[in-house]
C-alpha distance (Angstrom), angle and dihedral (degrees) to the residues before:
residue distance angle dihedral
X1 . . .
X2 3.77 . .
X3 3.80 90.9 .
X4 3.83 89.8 57.3
X5 3.80 91.7 53.7
X6 3.78 92.9 43.2
X7 3.77 95.5 46.4
X8 3.78 89.0 48.9
X9 3.80 93.8 47.6
X10 3.79 93.0 42.4
X11 3.76 98.3 52.2
X12 3.78 99.6 28.6
X13 3.79 98.0 36.6
X14 3.77 90.3 104.4
X15 3.77 99.7 25.2
X16 3.76 94.0 89.1
X17 3.77 93.9 150.6
X18 3.78 117.2 19.4
X19 3.76 122.8 -169.7
X20 3.78 109.2 -172.2
X21 3.75 124.3 -164.0
X22 3.77 123.7 -142.0
X23 3.77 115.8 -166.0
X24 3.82 89.9 -157.5
X25 3.81 87.9 67.7
X26 3.78 92.7 50.5
X27 3.81 94.8 -107.2
X28 3.77 117.1 137.9
X29 3.77 121.7 -136.9
X30 3.80 113.5 -106.4
X31 3.77 115.8 -95.3
X32 3.79 119.7 -114.5
X33 3.78 116.5 -98.0
X34 3.82 112.3 -103.6
X35 3.78 139.7 178.4
X36 3.76 138.4 64.3
X37 3.79 118.9 -40.4
X38 3.78 119.5 -107.0
X39 3.80 121.0 -128.6
X40 3.80 89.2 -101.7
X41 3.80 90.8 52.8
X42 3.79 94.3 48.5
X43 3.80 89.7 67.5
X44 3.83 89.6 65.1
X45 3.81 95.9 54.6
X46 3.79 108.1 114.9
X47 3.79 141.2 47.9
X48 3.81 117.9 -47.3
X49 3.80 117.2 -165.3
X50 3.80 125.8 -158.7
X51 3.81 105.4 -108.7
X52 3.83 106.0 163.1
X53 3.79 141.7 18.5
X54 3.78 114.9 -175.0
X55 3.77 133.4 176.6
X56 3.79 130.7 -153.3
X57 3.81 88.1 -136.9
X58 3.79 124.7 53.9
X59 3.82 108.8 -113.6
X60 3.81 131.9 -179.3
X61 3.81 109.3 -143.2
X62 3.80 98.1 161.4
X63 3.79 124.1 89.9
X64 3.81 94.1 -144.7
X65 3.82 97.1 129.5
X66 3.82 90.9 -111.1
X67 3.78 129.2 108.0
X68 3.79 97.3 -126.7
X69 3.80 111.7 141.2
X70 3.78 114.1 177.6
X71 3.78 139.7 177.7
X72 3.84 88.0 -135.0
X73 3.79 100.8 89.8
X74 3.81 93.1 166.8
X75 3.81 92.1 69.7
X76 3.81 91.0 49.8
X77 3.81 93.2 57.0
X78 3.79 123.9 87.4
X79 3.78 120.9 -105.6
X80 3.82 89.9 -103.5
X81 3.80 92.6 52.7
X82 3.81 92.3 48.6
X83 3.81 90.5 51.9
X84 3.81 97.6 92.3
X85 3.78 128.1 136.0
X86 3.77 144.0 164.7
X87 3.78 121.8 -146.5
X88 3.81 113.4 -161.2
X89 3.80 113.8 -167.9
X90 3.80 127.2 -160.7
X91 3.82 90.7 -118.1
X92 3.87 88.3 66.6
X93 3.80 94.5 -105.2
X94 3.78 120.7 126.3
X95 3.77 137.4 -173.1
X96 3.80 127.6 -156.4
X97 3.81 116.0 -159.0
X98 3.79 128.1 -171.5
X99 3.81 120.5 -176.7
X100 3.79 93.9 -7.4
X101 3.81 102.3 119.8
X102 3.82 100.4 40.5
X103 3.80 103.0 67.9
X104 3.80 128.1 -127.2
X105 3.81 97.7 32.4
X106 3.81 115.4 160.0
X107 3.81 98.3 -139.5
X108 3.81 112.4 24.5
X109 3.81 113.9 179.3
X110 3.78 133.2 -161.9
X111 3.78 123.3 -178.4
X112 3.79 125.9 179.3
X113 3.76 136.9 -173.2
X114 3.78 142.2 111.7
X115 3.79 131.8 -59.2
X116 3.79 146.0 -161.2
X117 3.81 133.3 -175.6
X118 3.78 118.9 -154.1
X119 3.82 133.1 154.5
X120 3.83 89.2 -1.0
X121 3.83 91.0 -58.5
X122 3.80 118.8 121.3
X123 3.81 113.2 -152.5
X124 3.80 122.6 -167.4
X125 3.79 130.0 -173.0
X126 3.78 120.4 -156.6
X127 3.80 136.4 147.9
X128 3.79 95.3 -5.6
X129 3.81 96.1 -47.4
X130 3.77 140.6 99.0
X131 3.80 120.9 -139.2
X132 3.79 121.6 -168.7
X133 3.78 133.4 -173.6
X134 3.78 134.0 171.3
X135 3.81 107.5 -121.9
X136 3.78 128.1 -154.8
X137 3.79 111.4 -154.4
X138 3.80 118.1 -162.7
X139 3.80 118.6 -122.9
X140 3.82 92.5 -101.7
X141 3.81 90.8 54.2
X142 3.80 93.3 -130.3
X143 3.83 100.7 107.1
X144 3.76 135.5 38.8
X145 3.78 131.3 -171.2
X146 3.76 136.7 -164.2
X147 3.77 130.6 178.2
X148 3.78 142.7 -162.6
X149 3.78 137.8 172.2
X150 3.81 112.7 -103.7
X151 3.77 136.6 176.9
X152 3.80 109.7 -127.9
X153 3.79 129.8 -176.2
X154 3.78 114.1 -133.9
X155 3.81 125.2 -146.1
X156 3.83 90.6 -85.9
X157 3.82 94.2 52.2
X158 3.79 95.2 -104.3
X159 3.82 114.2 144.3
X160 3.79 111.7 -132.2
X161 3.80 121.6 -171.4
X162 3.79 110.4 -152.5
X163 3.77 143.7 146.9
X164 3.81 112.0 -98.7
X165 3.82 121.0 -158.8
X166 3.81 118.5 -158.0
X167 3.82 118.6 -160.6
X168 3.80 124.1 -163.9
X169 3.80 123.0 -170.9
X170 3.79 127.3 -154.5
X171 3.81 110.0 -109.4
X172 3.82 115.1 -127.1
């Protein structure tokens, strides 16, 4: 059960709105983003590491035989599932890694594509899709957050709909 939630959160954590293209329907895949970065975009260049996942509702995701629901979902995830990062390069390419740095993870993921950041909206292209998310950057420019409402299944099988906030921190 936990793997379903973690796989979902890991891969979809940034795919808040996905627009897929199907060439059988005559739709063309979106073109990669190109051109020089704006000043606003330059602040995203670098490696951003997942540092927090919080929920508005307390949820127990761990099968540890204790009733211990928490709003801190990050601490309930395995080391592999907490090992997520985005690398935004100044040539508009990005890479998303999940479970790549921690060794021996069952389902490591890497996704690549192009990116742009405009009007506080991050847009990513990858594998014939566009993903967008409104980002909130802190005043220091070293963390960003985004949120979405998800339905999660707790350790007892109860479905809980709650707002999840993901926080990424700029790596030194």
